[in-house]
C-alpha positions in Angstrom: -1.1 -1.9 -7.0 2.4 -2.1 -5.6 4.3 1.3 -5.3 7.9 1.1 -4.4 11.2 2.5 -5.8 13.0 -0.8 -5.0 12.7 -3.1 -7.9 13.5 -6.1 -5.7 10.6 -5.3 -3.4 8.3 -4.9 -6.4 9.4 -8.2 -7.9 9.0 -10.2 -4.7 5.7 -8.7 -3.7 4.4 -9.2 -7.3 5.4 -12.8 -7.3 3.8 -13.4 -3.9 0.5 -11.8 -5.0 0.4 -13.4 -8.4 1.0 -16.9 -7.0 -1.9 -16.2 -4.6 -4.3 -15.3 -7.4 -4.1 -11.5 -7.3 -3.6 -9.3 -10.4 -1.0 -6.6 -9.9 0.1 -3.3 -11.2 3.6 -2.2 -10.2 4.9 1.3 -10.3 8.1 2.9 -9.0 7.0 6.3 -7.9 4.2 8.2 -6.2 3.6 10.3 -9.2 3.1 7.3 -11.4 0.8 5.7 -8.8 -1.5 8.7 -8.7 -1.7 8.9 -12.5 -2.5 5.2 -12.8 -5.0 5.2 -9.9 -6.9 8.1 -11.5 -7.1 6.3 -14.8 -7.8 2.8 -13.4 -9.2 3.2 -9.9 -12.2 1.1 -10.6 -10.0 -2.0 -11.1 -7.6 -1.3 -8.2 -8.8 -2.7 -4.9 -5.8 -2.0 -2.7 -2.4 -0.3 -2.8 0.8 -1.4 -1.1 2.7 1.9 -0.8 6.3 2.5 0.2 6.6 5.4 2.6 10.1 6.4 1.7 10.6 7.1 -2.0 12.3 9.9 -3.9 10.2 12.6 -5.5 6.7 12.8 -4.1 7.2 10.2 -1.4 4.7 7.9 0.1 3.0 10.4 2.5 2.3 12.9 -0.2 1.1 10.2 -2.5 -1.3 8.9 0.1 -2.6 12.4 0.6 -3.3 12.8 -3.1 -4.9 9.3 -3.4 -7.2 10.1 -0.5 -8.0 13.5 -2.0 -9.1 11.7 -5.2 -10.8 8.8 -3.5 -11.5 9.0 0.3 -12.2 5.2 0.4 -8.9 4.1 -1.2 -7.4 1.1 0.6 -3.7 1.6 1.3 -1.2 -0.4 3.2 1.9 1.6 4.0 5.1 -0.4 3.8 8.3 0.9 5.3 11.7 -0.3 6.5 12.2 2.8 8.4 10.1 3.0 11.5 10.0 5.0 14.7 7.8 4.8 17.8 5.1 6.8 16.1 5.0 4.9 12.8 1.7 3.0 13.3 -0.1 6.1 14.7 1.3 8.3 11.9 0.1 6.1 9.1 -3.4 5.9 10.6 -3.4 9.7 10.9 -2.3 9.9 7.2 -5.4 7.8 6.3 -3.8 4.4 5.5 -5.8 1.3 6.4 -2.8 -0.6 7.7 1.0 -0.7 7.9 3.6 -3.4 7.5 7.3 -3.3 8.2 9.8 -4.3 5.5 11.1 -6.8 4.9 7.8 -8.7 5.3 7.1 -12.3 4.7 4.7 -14.0 2.3 2.2 -15.0 5.0 2.4 -11.6 6.7 1.6 -9.5 3.6 -1.1 -11.9 2.4 -2.9 -11.9 5.8 -2.8 -8.1 6.0 -4.0 -7.7 2.4 -6.9 -10.0 3.1 -7.8 -8.1 6.4 -7.8 -4.8 4.6 -9.8 -6.1 1.7 -12.3 -7.6 4.1 -12.4 -4.4 6.2 -15.7 -3.2 4.8 -17.4 -6.3 6.3 -15.8 -5.8 9.8 -15.2 -2.0 9.9 -11.8 -2.5 11.6 -8.4 -1.1 10.7 -5.5 -3.4 10.9 -1.8 -2.7 11.8 1.0 -5.2 11.5 
């Protein structure tokens, strides 16, 4: 699932993932993401979640997702970073972080790493 309030980011990320064989669900808010995840969590393997969105926002959305499913795999995506960004997203419970704008190879590599995490037991940060 792709969660971002920027339609352009959703369109580009969806195109990259679909061309690489992934099925996608795109939503534009944290509230929608939680509702859809609760209904369809068995078919959602990973969430790319924008950190800065109006309304609930990415941090609160991540907290709610983890509350519902402690094993949820989330990659936090943000264009706004500070020196504690990577540490903060790990503390929030995300599996990885990526800085926007990200490239095709960068996002695909990180998604593969997070999906394969169960096999290796490692968290990845980009």
